[in-house]
N, CA, C and O atoms as a GROMACS GRO file, in nm:
protein
  528
    1MET      N    1  -2.640  -6.089   5.409
    1MET     CA    2  -2.700  -6.134   5.532
    1MET      C    3  -2.632  -6.067   5.650
    1MET      O    4  -2.509  -6.056   5.656
    2TRP      N    5  -2.711  -6.023   5.742
    2TRP     CA    6  -2.659  -5.954   5.860
    2TRP      C    7  -2.617  -6.054   5.965
    2TRP      O    8  -2.691  -6.148   5.996
    3THR      N    9  -2.497  -6.035   6.020
    3THR     CA   10  -2.449  -6.120   6.128
    3THR      C   11  -2.429  -6.034   6.251
    3THR      O   12  -2.352  -5.938   6.249
    4PRO      N   13  -2.499  -6.068   6.359
    4PRO     CA   14  -2.485  -5.985   6.478
    4PRO      C   15  -2.346  -5.997   6.540
    4PRO      O   16  -2.284  -6.103   6.540
    5ASP      N   17  -2.301  -5.885   6.590
    5ASP     CA   18  -2.172  -5.881   6.660
    5ASP      C   19  -2.201  -5.903   6.809
    5ASP      O   20  -2.266  -5.819   6.871
    6PRO      N   21  -2.154  -6.014   6.867
    6PRO     CA   22  -2.185  -6.042   7.007
    6PRO      C   23  -2.131  -5.936   7.103
    6PRO      O   24  -2.180  -5.924   7.216
    7ASN      N   25  -2.032  -5.860   7.060
    7ASN     CA   26  -1.976  -5.755   7.146
    7ASN      C   27  -2.067  -5.634   7.158
    7ASN      O   28  -2.049  -5.551   7.247
    8THR      N   29  -2.165  -5.624   7.068
    8THR     CA   30  -2.253  -5.507   7.073
    8THR      C   31  -2.380  -5.534   7.152
    8THR      O   32  -2.455  -5.440   7.180
    9PHE      N   33  -2.405  -5.657   7.186
    9PHE     CA   34  -2.525  -5.690   7.263
    9PHE      C   35  -2.500  -5.668   7.411
    9PHE      O   36  -2.395  -5.702   7.464
   10VAL      N   37  -2.597  -5.611   7.475
   10VAL     CA   38  -2.590  -5.593   7.620
   10VAL      C   39  -2.691  -5.690   7.680
   10VAL      O   40  -2.811  -5.680   7.656
   11THR      N   41  -2.641  -5.781   7.757
   11THR     CA   42  -2.729  -5.880   7.817
   11THR      C   43  -2.801  -5.823   7.938
   11THR      O   44  -2.759  -5.722   7.996
   12ILE      N   45  -2.907  -5.887   7.974
   12ILE     CA   46  -2.980  -5.848   8.095
   12ILE      C   47  -2.888  -5.860   8.216
   12ILE      O   48  -2.892  -5.777   8.306
   13GLU      N   49  -2.805  -5.966   8.217
   13GLU     CA   50  -2.713  -5.985   8.329
   13GLU      C   51  -2.613  -5.870   8.340
   13GLU      O   52  -2.582  -5.824   8.449
   14LYS      N   53  -2.564  -5.824   8.223
   14LYS     CA   54  -2.468  -5.714   8.225
   14LYS      C   55  -2.534  -5.586   8.274
   14LYS      O   56  -2.476  -5.511   8.352
   15LYS      N   57  -2.656  -5.561   8.227
   15LYS     CA   58  -2.727  -5.442   8.274
   15LYS      C   59  -2.748  -5.448   8.424
   15LYS      O   60  -2.732  -5.348   8.494
   16ALA      N   61  -2.785  -5.565   8.475
   16ALA     CA   62  -2.806  -5.580   8.619
   16ALA      C   63  -2.676  -5.561   8.695
   16ALA      O   64  -2.674  -5.498   8.801
   17ALA      N   65  -2.566  -5.616   8.641
   17ALA     CA   66  -2.436  -5.601   8.706
   17ALA      C   67  -2.393  -5.454   8.708
   17ALA      O   68  -2.340  -5.406   8.808
   18ASP      N   69  -2.416  -5.384   8.597
   18ASP     CA   70  -2.381  -5.243   8.590
   18ASP      C   71  -2.464  -5.161   8.689
   18ASP      O   72  -2.412  -5.072   8.756
   19ALA      N   73  -2.593  -5.193   8.698
   19ALA     CA   74  -2.681  -5.122   8.791
   19ALA      C   75  -2.639  -5.149   8.935
   19ALA      O   76  -2.639  -5.058   9.018
   20SER      N   77  -2.604  -5.274   8.964
   20SER     CA   78  -2.560  -5.309   9.099
   20SER      C   79  -2.429  -5.238   9.134
   20SER      O   80  -2.413  -5.190   9.246
   21ALA      N   81  -2.337  -5.231   9.039
   21ALA     CA   82  -2.209  -5.161   9.062
   21ALA      C   83  -2.233  -5.012   9.087
   21ALA      O   84  -2.170  -4.952   9.174
   22ALA      N   85  -2.325  -4.954   9.010
   22ALA     CA   86  -2.356  -4.812   9.029
   22ALA      C   87  -2.420  -4.789   9.164
   22ALA      O   88  -2.390  -4.690   9.232
   23LEU      N   89  -2.509  -4.879   9.205
   23LEU     CA   90  -2.573  -4.865   9.336
   23LEU      C   91  -2.470  -4.885   9.448
   23LEU      O   92  -2.475  -4.816   9.549
   24GLY      N   93  -2.378  -4.980   9.428
   24GLY     CA   94  -2.271  -5.000   9.526
   24GLY      C   95  -2.185  -4.875   9.540
   24GLY      O   96  -2.144  -4.839   9.651
   25ALA      N   97  -2.157  -4.809   9.429
   25ALA     CA   98  -2.079  -4.684   9.434
   25ALA      C   99  -2.158  -4.575   9.507
   25ALA      O  100  -2.100  -4.492   9.576
   26SER      N  101  -2.289  -4.577   9.492
   26SER     CA  102  -2.373  -4.479   9.563
   26SER      C  103  -2.372  -4.506   9.714
   26SER      O  104  -2.374  -4.413   9.794
   27VAL      N  105  -2.369  -4.635   9.752
   27VAL     CA  106  -2.357  -4.670   9.894
   27VAL      C  107  -2.224  -4.619   9.948
   27VAL      O  108  -2.218  -4.564  10.058
   28ASN      N  109  -2.116  -4.638   9.871
   28ASN     CA  110  -1.984  -4.587   9.913
   28ASN      C  111  -1.987  -4.436   9.930
   28ASN      O  112  -1.928  -4.383  10.025
   29ALA      N  113  -2.054  -4.367   9.839
   29ALA     CA  114  -2.062  -4.220   9.848
   29ALA      C  115  -2.140  -4.179   9.972
   29ALA      O  116  -2.105  -4.081  10.038
   30GLU      N  117  -2.246  -4.252  10.005
   30GLU     CA  118  -2.323  -4.222  10.126
   30GLU      C  119  -2.238  -4.245  10.251
   30GLU      O  120  -2.243  -4.168  10.347
   31ARG      N  121  -2.160  -4.354  10.249
   31ARG     CA  122  -2.070  -4.382  10.362
   31ARG      C  123  -1.971  -4.267  10.378
   31ARG      O  124  -1.950  -4.219  10.490
   32GLN      N  125  -1.911  -4.221  10.269
   32GLN     CA  126  -1.814  -4.112  10.276
   32GLN      C  127  -1.879  -3.983  10.324
   32GLN      O  128  -1.819  -3.908  10.402
   33ARG      N  129  -2.000  -3.957  10.280
   33ARG     CA  130  -2.073  -3.838  10.324
   33ARG      C  131  -2.091  -3.842  10.476
   33ARG      O  132  -2.072  -3.742  10.544
   34ARG      N  133  -2.128  -3.958  10.528
   34ARG     CA  134  -2.150  -3.972  10.672
   34ARG      C  135  -2.018  -3.961  10.750
   34ARG      O  136  -2.016  -3.904  10.859
   35ILE      N  137  -1.910  -4.016  10.695
   35ILE     CA  138  -1.779  -4.003  10.760
   35ILE      C  139  -1.741  -3.856  10.770
   35ILE      O  140  -1.700  -3.809  10.875
   36GLU      N  141  -1.755  -3.785  10.660
   36GLU     CA  142  -1.715  -3.644  10.658
   36GLU      C  143  -1.805  -3.559  10.748
   36GLU      O  144  -1.758  -3.465  10.812
   37ALA      N  145  -1.933  -3.590  10.753
   37ALA     CA  146  -2.025  -3.515  10.840
   37ALA      C  147  -1.991  -3.540  10.986
   37ALA      O  148  -2.006  -3.450  11.070
   38GLY      N  149  -1.945  -3.660  11.017
   38GLY     CA  150  -1.906  -3.693  11.153
   38GLY      C  151  -2.024  -3.710  11.246
   38GLY      O  152  -2.137  -3.733  11.204
   39LYS      N  153  -1.994  -3.699  11.375
   39LYS     CA  154  -2.097  -3.712  11.477
   39LYS      C  155  -2.052  -3.641  11.603
   39LYS      O  156  -1.936  -3.604  11.618
   40ILE      N  157  -2.147  -3.622  11.693
   40ILE     CA  158  -2.116  -3.562  11.823
   40ILE      C  159  -2.071  -3.673  11.916
   40ILE      O  160  -2.143  -3.770  11.938
   41ILE      N  161  -1.952  -3.658  11.970
   41ILE     CA  162  -1.896  -3.755  12.064
   41ILE      C  163  -1.859  -3.679  12.191
   41ILE      O  164  -1.774  -3.590  12.189
   42ASP      N  165  -1.923  -3.715  12.300
   42ASP     CA  166  -1.897  -3.649  12.429
   42ASP      C  167  -1.906  -3.496  12.417
   42ASP      O  168  -1.827  -3.424  12.476
   43GLY      N  169  -2.005  -3.450  12.340
   43GLY     CA  170  -2.026  -3.306  12.325
   43GLY      C  171  -1.936  -3.238  12.224
   43GLY      O  172  -1.940  -3.115  12.210
   44VAL      N  173  -1.853  -3.315  12.153
   44VAL     CA  174  -1.758  -3.261  12.056
   44VAL      C  175  -1.800  -3.309  11.917
   44VAL      O  176  -1.816  -3.429  11.895
   45HIS      N  177  -1.817  -3.215  11.823
   45HIS     CA  178  -1.853  -3.252  11.685
   45HIS      C  179  -1.727  -3.293  11.611
   45HIS      O  180  -1.647  -3.209  11.569
   46VAL      N  181  -1.711  -3.424  11.596
   46VAL     CA  182  -1.594  -3.479  11.528
   46VAL      C  183  -1.631  -3.506  11.383
   46VAL      O  184  -1.724  -3.583  11.355
   47THR      N  185  -1.560  -3.444  11.290
   47THR     CA  186  -1.583  -3.466  11.148
   47THR      C  187  -1.473  -3.555  11.093
   47THR      O  188  -1.369  -3.572  11.156
   48GLY      N  189  -1.497  -3.611  10.975
   48GLY     CA  190  -1.404  -3.710  10.923
   48GLY      C  191  -1.342  -3.678  10.789
   48GLY      O  192  -1.303  -3.769  10.716
   49ARG      N  193  -1.334  -3.549  10.754
   49ARG     CA  194  -1.259  -3.519  10.632
   49ARG      C  195  -1.115  -3.565  10.654
   49ARG      O  196  -1.070  -3.578  10.768
   50GLY      N  197  -1.044  -3.589  10.545
   50GLY     CA  198  -0.907  -3.639  10.556
   50GLY      C  199  -0.820  -3.557  10.649
   50GLY      O  200  -0.749  -3.612  10.733
   51GLU      N  201  -0.824  -3.426  10.634
   51GLU     CA  202  -0.739  -3.340  10.719
   51GLU      C  203  -0.784  -3.346  10.865
   51GLU      O  204  -0.700  -3.336  10.955
   52ASP      N  205  -0.914  -3.360  10.889
   52ASP     CA  206  -0.964  -3.370  11.026
   52ASP      C  207  -0.918  -3.500  11.091
   52ASP      O  208  -0.875  -3.501  11.207
   53ALA      N  209  -0.926  -3.609  11.015
   53ALA     CA  210  -0.884  -3.740  11.067
   53ALA      C  211  -0.735  -3.740  11.098
   53ALA      O  212  -0.692  -3.792  11.201
   54ARG      N  213  -0.654  -3.681  11.009
   54ARG     CA  214  -0.510  -3.673  11.033
   54ARG      C  215  -0.480  -3.590  11.156
   54ARG      O  216  -0.393  -3.625  11.236
   55ASN      N  217  -0.551  -3.478  11.172
   55ASN     CA  218  -0.530  -3.392  11.288
   55ASN      C  219  -0.562  -3.468  11.417
   55ASN      O  220  -0.485  -3.464  11.512
   56LEU      N  221  -0.676  -3.536  11.420
   56LEU     CA  222  -0.714  -3.609  11.541
   56LEU      C  223  -0.616  -3.722  11.569
   56LEU      O  224  -0.584  -3.749  11.685
   57MET      N  225  -0.569  -3.789  11.465
   57MET     CA  226  -0.471  -3.895  11.485
   57MET      C  227  -0.341  -3.840  11.542
   57MET      O  228  -0.280  -3.902  11.630
   58SER      N  229  -0.298  -3.725  11.494
   58SER     CA  230  -0.176  -3.662  11.546
   58SER      C  231  -0.194  -3.620  11.691
   58SER      O  232  -0.104  -3.638  11.773
   59LEU      N  233  -0.311  -3.566  11.722
   59LEU     CA  234  -0.338  -3.527  11.860
   59LEU      C  235  -0.343  -3.650  11.951
   59LEU      O  236  -0.300  -3.644  12.066
   60ALA      N  237  -0.397  -3.760  11.899
   60ALA     CA  238  -0.402  -3.884  11.978
   60ALA      C  239  -0.261  -3.936  12.006
   60ALA      O  240  -0.232  -3.984  12.115
   61LEU      N  241  -0.173  -3.927  11.907
   61LEU     CA  242  -0.035  -3.969  11.927
   61LEU      C  243   0.032  -3.883  12.034
   61LEU      O  244   0.101  -3.934  12.121
   62ALA      N  245   0.012  -3.752  12.026
   62ALA     CA  246   0.069  -3.662  12.126
   62ALA      C  247   0.011  -3.694  12.265
   62ALA      O  248   0.083  -3.689  12.364
   63ALA      N  249  -0.117  -3.726  12.270
   63ALA     CA  250  -0.180  -3.760  12.398
   63ALA      C  251  -0.119  -3.888  12.454
   63ALA      O  252  -0.095  -3.898  12.574
   64GLN      N  253  -0.092  -3.986  12.369
   64GLN     CA  254  -0.029  -4.110  12.415
   64GLN      C  255   0.109  -4.082  12.473
   64GLN      O  256   0.147  -4.138  12.576
   65LEU      N  257   0.184  -3.996  12.405
   65LEU     CA  258   0.318  -3.962  12.454
   65LEU      C  259   0.310  -3.891  12.589
   65LEU      O  260   0.390  -3.916  12.679
   66ARG      N  261   0.212  -3.803  12.602
   66ARG     CA  262   0.195  -3.735  12.731
   66ARG      C  263   0.162  -3.835  12.841
   66ARG      O  264   0.223  -3.833  12.948
   67LEU      N  265   0.068  -3.923  12.813
   67LEU     CA  266   0.029  -4.022  12.913
   67LEU      C  267   0.145  -4.114  12.948
   67LEU      O  268   0.164  -4.150  13.064
   68ALA      N  269   0.223  -4.153  12.847
   68ALA     CA  270   0.339  -4.242  12.871
   68ALA      C  271   0.442  -4.175  12.961
   68ALA      O  272   0.513  -4.243  13.034
   69SER      N  273   0.449  -4.042  12.955
   69SER     CA  274   0.544  -3.971  13.040
   69SER      C  275   0.482  -3.932  13.175
   69SER      O  276   0.546  -3.866  13.257
   70GLY      N  277   0.358  -3.974  13.197
   70GLY     CA  278   0.292  -3.946  13.325
   70GLY      C  279   0.213  -3.816  13.327
   70GLY      O  280   0.160  -3.778  13.432
   71ASP      N  281   0.204  -3.748  13.215
   71ASP     CA  282   0.132  -3.621  13.208
   71ASP      C  283  -0.015  -3.648  13.177
   71ASP      O  284  -0.051  -3.683  13.065
   72THR      N  285  -0.098  -3.632  13.276
   72THR     CA  286  -0.242  -3.653  13.258
   72THR      C  287  -0.319  -3.522  13.258
   72THR      O  288  -0.441  -3.522  13.240
   73GLU      N  289  -0.251  -3.410  13.277
   73GLU     CA  290  -0.317  -3.281  13.299
   73GLU      C  291  -0.310  -3.183  13.182
   73GLU      O  292  -0.403  -3.105  13.161
   74THR      N  293  -0.202  -3.186  13.105
   74THR     CA  294  -0.186  -3.088  12.998
   74THR      C  295  -0.302  -3.102  12.900
   74THR      O  296  -0.331  -3.211  12.851
   75THR      N  297  -0.367  -2.990  12.873
   75THR     CA  298  -0.481  -2.996  12.781
   75THR      C  299  -0.439  -2.958  12.639
   75THR      O  300  -0.339  -2.890  12.617
   76THR      N  301  -0.518  -3.006  12.546
   76THR     CA  302  -0.501  -2.976  12.405
   76THR      C  303  -0.627  -2.906  12.359
   76THR      O  304  -0.738  -2.949  12.389
   77THR      N  305  -0.610  -2.796  12.286
   77THR     CA  306  -0.727  -2.729  12.230
   77THR      C  307  -0.766  -2.800  12.102
   77THR      O  308  -0.684  -2.815  12.010
   78PHE      N  309  -0.890  -2.844  12.096
   78PHE     CA  310  -0.943  -2.911  11.978
   78PHE      C  311  -1.061  -2.831  11.928
   78PHE      O  312  -1.160  -2.814  11.999
   79ARG      N  313  -1.050  -2.782  11.806
   79ARG     CA  314  -1.161  -2.708  11.744
   79ARG      C  315  -1.245  -2.808  11.666
   79ARG      O  316  -1.195  -2.876  11.576
   80ASP      N  317  -1.372  -2.817  11.702
   80ASP     CA  318  -1.456  -2.920  11.642
   80ASP      C  319  -1.523  -2.875  11.512
   80ASP      O  320  -1.497  -2.766  11.463
   81GLY      N  321  -1.608  -2.961  11.458
   81GLY     CA  322  -1.674  -2.935  11.331
   81GLY      C  323  -1.768  -2.817  11.333
   81GLY      O  324  -1.806  -2.766  11.228
   82GLY      N  325  -1.807  -2.773  11.452
   82GLY     CA  326  -1.892  -2.655  11.466
   82GLY      C  327  -1.811  -2.530  11.501
   82GLY      O  328  -1.868  -2.428  11.540
   83ASN      N  329  -1.678  -2.538  11.487
   83ASN     CA  330  -1.586  -2.429  11.520
   83ASN      C  331  -1.592  -2.389  11.668
   83ASN      O  332  -1.580  -2.272  11.703
   84VAL      N  333  -1.612  -2.490  11.752
   84VAL     CA  334  -1.613  -2.470  11.897
   84VAL      C  335  -1.484  -2.529  11.952
   84VAL      O  336  -1.449  -2.644  11.922
   85ASP      N  337  -1.414  -2.451  12.033
   85ASP     CA  338  -1.290  -2.500  12.095
   85ASP      C  339  -1.323  -2.580  12.221
   85ASP      O  340  -1.410  -2.543  12.299
   86HIS      N  341  -1.251  -2.691  12.238
   86HIS     CA  342  -1.264  -2.776  12.356
   86HIS      C  343  -1.124  -2.798  12.414
   86HIS      O  344  -1.030  -2.829  12.340
   87GLU      N  345  -1.112  -2.781  12.542
   87GLU     CA  346  -0.986  -2.809  12.611
   87GLU      C  347  -0.994  -2.954  12.661
   87GLU      O  348  -1.072  -2.985  12.751
   88LEU      N  349  -0.912  -3.041  12.603
   88LEU     CA  350  -0.921  -3.183  12.632
   88LEU      C  351  -0.793  -3.235  12.697
   88LEU      O  352  -0.682  -3.201  12.656
   89THR      N  353  -0.811  -3.318  12.798
   89THR     CA  354  -0.696  -3.384  12.860
   89THR      C  355  -0.647  -3.494  12.765
   89THR      O  356  -0.717  -3.530  12.670
   90PRO      N  357  -0.527  -3.546  12.791
   90PRO     CA  358  -0.479  -3.654  12.704
   90PRO      C  359  -0.577  -3.773  12.699
   90PRO      O  360  -0.599  -3.830  12.592
   91ALA      N  361  -0.634  -3.809  12.811
   91ALA     CA  362  -0.730  -3.921  12.812
   91ALA      C  363  -0.854  -3.888  12.729
   91ALA      O  364  -0.908  -3.975  12.662
   92GLN      N  365  -0.899  -3.765  12.733
   92GLN     CA  366  -1.016  -3.725  12.654
   92GLN      C  367  -0.985  -3.726  12.504
   92GLN      O  368  -1.069  -3.766  12.424
   93VAL      N  369  -0.865  -3.683  12.468
   93VAL     CA  370  -0.825  -3.686  12.327
   93VAL      C  371  -0.825  -3.830  12.277
   93VAL      O  372  -0.877  -3.859  12.170
   94LEU      N  373  -0.766  -3.920  12.356
   94LEU     CA  374  -0.761  -4.061  12.314
   94LEU      C  375  -0.901  -4.120  12.304
   94LEU      O  376  -0.930  -4.196  12.211
   95SER      N  377  -0.987  -4.087  12.397
   95SER     CA  378  -1.124  -4.137  12.393
   95SER      C  379  -1.196  -4.086  12.269
   95SER      O  380  -1.268  -4.161  12.203
   96LEU      N  381  -1.177  -3.959  12.239
   96LEU     CA  382  -1.240  -3.899  12.121
   96LEU      C  383  -1.193  -3.970  11.994
   96LEU      O  384  -1.274  -4.003  11.907
   97TRP      N  385  -1.063  -3.991  11.984
   97TRP     CA  386  -1.008  -4.060  11.868
   97TRP      C  387  -1.062  -4.202  11.858
   97TRP      O  388  -1.102  -4.246  11.750
   98GLN      N  389  -1.063  -4.275  11.970
   98GLN     CA  390  -1.108  -4.413  11.968
   98GLN      C  391  -1.256  -4.424  11.928
   98GLN      O  392  -1.292  -4.508  11.846
   99GLN      N  393  -1.339  -4.339  11.986
   99GLN     CA  394  -1.482  -4.343  11.952
   99GLN      C  395  -1.505  -4.303  11.806
   99GLN      O  396  -1.593  -4.357  11.739
  100SER      N  397  -1.426  -4.209  11.758
  100SER     CA  398  -1.437  -4.168  11.618
  100SER      C  399  -1.398  -4.283  11.525
  100SER      O  400  -1.466  -4.308  11.426
  101ALA      N  401  -1.290  -4.351  11.558
  101ALA     CA  402  -1.246  -4.466  11.477
  101ALA      C  403  -1.349  -4.577  11.480
  101ALA      O  404  -1.374  -4.641  11.377
  102GLU      N  405  -1.410  -4.601  11.595
  102GLU     CA  406  -1.514  -4.704  11.605
  102GLU      C  407  -1.635  -4.667  11.519
  102GLU      O  408  -1.696  -4.754  11.457
  103TYR      N  409  -1.670  -4.539  11.516
  103TYR     CA  410  -1.783  -4.494  11.435
  103TYR      C  411  -1.755  -4.516  11.287
  103TYR      O  412  -1.841  -4.564  11.214
  104VAL      N  413  -1.635  -4.480  11.242
  104VAL     CA  414  -1.599  -4.499  11.102
  104VAL      C  415  -1.600  -4.648  11.068
  104VAL      O  416  -1.648  -4.687  10.961
  105SER      N  417  -1.549  -4.732  11.157
  105SER     CA  418  -1.552  -4.876  11.133
  105SER      C  419  -1.695  -4.927  11.122
  105SER      O  420  -1.724  -5.013  11.038
  106ALA      N  421  -1.784  -4.875  11.205
  106ALA     CA  422  -1.925  -4.915  11.200
  106ALA      C  423  -1.989  -4.870  11.068
  106ALA      O  424  -2.073  -4.941  11.012
  107LEU      N  425  -1.950  -4.752  11.019
  107LEU     CA  426  -2.002  -4.706  10.890
  107LEU      C  427  -1.956  -4.798  10.776
  107LEU      O  428  -2.034  -4.830  10.687
  108TYR      N  429  -1.830  -4.838  10.780
  108TYR     CA  430  -1.781  -4.931  10.678
  108TYR      C  431  -1.858  -5.062  10.685
  108TYR      O  432  -1.901  -5.115  10.582
  109ALA      N  433  -1.876  -5.116  10.805
  109ALA     CA  434  -1.949  -5.242  10.820
  109ALA      C  435  -2.092  -5.231  10.766
  109ALA      O  436  -2.141  -5.322  10.701
  110ALA      N  437  -2.157  -5.118  10.794
  110ALA     CA  438  -2.293  -5.097  10.744
  110ALA      C  439  -2.295  -5.092  10.592
  110ALA      O  440  -2.384  -5.148  10.529
  111SER      N  441  -2.196  -5.025  10.533
  111SER     CA  442  -2.194  -5.016  10.386
  111SER      C  443  -2.168  -5.153  10.324
  111SER      O  444  -2.225  -5.186  10.221
  112TRP      N  445  -2.083  -5.234  10.387
  112TRP     CA  446  -2.057  -5.368  10.335
  112TRP      C  447  -2.183  -5.454  10.345
  112TRP      O  448  -2.214  -5.530  10.254
  113ALA      N  449  -2.254  -5.441  10.455
  113ALA     CA  450  -2.378  -5.518  10.472
  113ALA      C  451  -2.480  -5.477  10.366
  113ALA      O  452  -2.548  -5.562  10.309
  114LEU      N  453  -2.492  -5.348  10.340
  114LEU     CA  454  -2.585  -5.301  10.238
  114LEU      C  455  -2.548  -5.355  10.101
  114LEU      O  456  -2.635  -5.401  10.027
  115LYS      N  457  -2.419  -5.350  10.068
  115LYS     CA  458  -2.376  -5.395   9.936
  115LYS      C  459  -2.387  -5.547   9.920
  115LYS      O  460  -2.388  -5.598   9.808
  116ALA      N  461  -2.394  -5.619  10.031
  116ALA     CA  462  -2.410  -5.765  10.025
  116ALA      C  463  -2.556  -5.805  10.003
  116ALA      O  464  -2.585  -5.919   9.967
  117MET      N  465  -2.647  -5.710  10.024
  117MET     CA  466  -2.789  -5.740  10.006
  117MET      C  467  -2.823  -5.749   9.858
  117MET      O  468  -2.768  -5.676   9.775
  118GLU      N  469  -2.913  -5.841   9.826
  118GLU     CA  470  -2.961  -5.851   9.688
  118GLU      C  471  -3.112  -5.848   9.690
  118GLU      O  472  -3.174  -5.944   9.734
  119PRO      N  473  -3.169  -5.743   9.646
  119PRO     CA  474  -3.104  -5.622   9.594
  119PRO      C  475  -3.067  -5.527   9.707
  119PRO      O  476  -3.114  -5.540   9.820
  120ILE      N  477  -2.982  -5.431   9.675
  120ILE     CA  478  -2.951  -5.324   9.769
  120ILE      C  479  -3.080  -5.244   9.788
  120ILE      O  480  -3.146  -5.209   9.690
  121PRO      N  481  -3.117  -5.216   9.913
  121PRO     CA  482  -3.242  -5.141   9.936
  121PRO      C  483  -3.240  -5.006   9.864
  121PRO      O  484  -3.138  -4.937   9.860
  122VAL      N  485  -3.354  -4.970   9.810
  122VAL     CA  486  -3.366  -4.842   9.740
  122VAL      C  487  -3.345  -4.728   9.839
  122VAL      O  488  -3.294  -4.622   9.802
  123ASP      N  489  -3.384  -4.750   9.965
  123ASP     CA  490  -3.372  -4.645  10.067
  123ASP      C  491  -3.241  -4.656  10.146
  123ASP      O  492  -3.238  -4.627  10.266
  124PHE      N  493  -3.133  -4.698  10.079
  124PHE     CA  494  -3.005  -4.722  10.149
  124PHE      C  495  -2.952  -4.598  10.222
  124PHE      O  496  -2.866  -4.611  10.308
  125THR      N  497  -3.000  -4.480  10.188
  125THR     CA  498  -2.955  -4.358  10.258
  125THR      C  499  -3.029  -4.336  10.388
  125THR      O  500  -2.992  -4.248  10.466
  126SER      N  501  -3.133  -4.414  10.414
  126SER     CA  502  -3.212  -4.400  10.536
  126SER      C  503  -3.125  -4.426  10.659
  126SER      O  504  -3.042  -4.517  10.658
  127ASN      N  505  -3.145  -4.348  10.762
  127ASN     CA  506  -3.069  -4.366  10.886
  127ASN      C  507  -3.090  -4.505  10.946
  127ASN      O  508  -3.009  -4.550  11.027
  128ASP      N  509  -3.198  -4.572  10.908
  128ASP     CA  510  -3.224  -4.707  10.959
  128ASP      C  511  -3.114  -4.805  10.922
  128ASP      O  512  -3.095  -4.905  10.991
  129HIS      N  513  -3.040  -4.777  10.816
  129HIS     CA  514  -2.937  -4.867  10.767
  129HIS      C  515  -2.797  -4.833  10.819
  129HIS      O  516  -2.701  -4.904  10.790
  130TRP      N  517  -2.786  -4.726  10.894
  130TRP     CA  518  -2.654  -4.675  10.933
  130TRP      C  519  -2.646  -4.656  11.084
  130TRP      O  520  -2.747  -4.632  11.149
  131PRO      N  521  -2.525  -4.667  11.140
  131PRO     CA  522  -2.509  -4.641  11.284
  131PRO      C  523  -2.527  -4.493  11.314
  131PRO      O  524  -2.502  -4.407  11.231
  132SER      N  525  -2.572  -4.467  11.435
  132SER     CA  526  -2.590  -4.326  11.473
  132SER      C  527  -2.478  -4.279  11.563
  132SER      O  528  -2.477  -4.164  11.604
   0.00000   0.00000   0.00000
């Protein structure tokens, strides 16, 4: 007599959970794609690859130090995602960093909202679901 092994059965709930996890991972991938693509902020194409984010954070720290010492004029050359150089004052560097950080935070919030939906929309990559 054949006895089924309960470990070999895949329940409908497990299949649904696996599909939801895979879709959630796809939402995360879309969020990361959007972070890396970046956006235009005050005419500057800010991208969000790891090295770009570290560079902007370092420039923001240097800008804070300049401002703390009373230097509001020294410019920093920032090469953007389109390989265009911008001469930015310390205040402009800080503004660029702050707006970039706010954009990334908004992307995370959008991805969390999408993953909380049941079901996750099939068109989750649509710009309608993401901040611009």
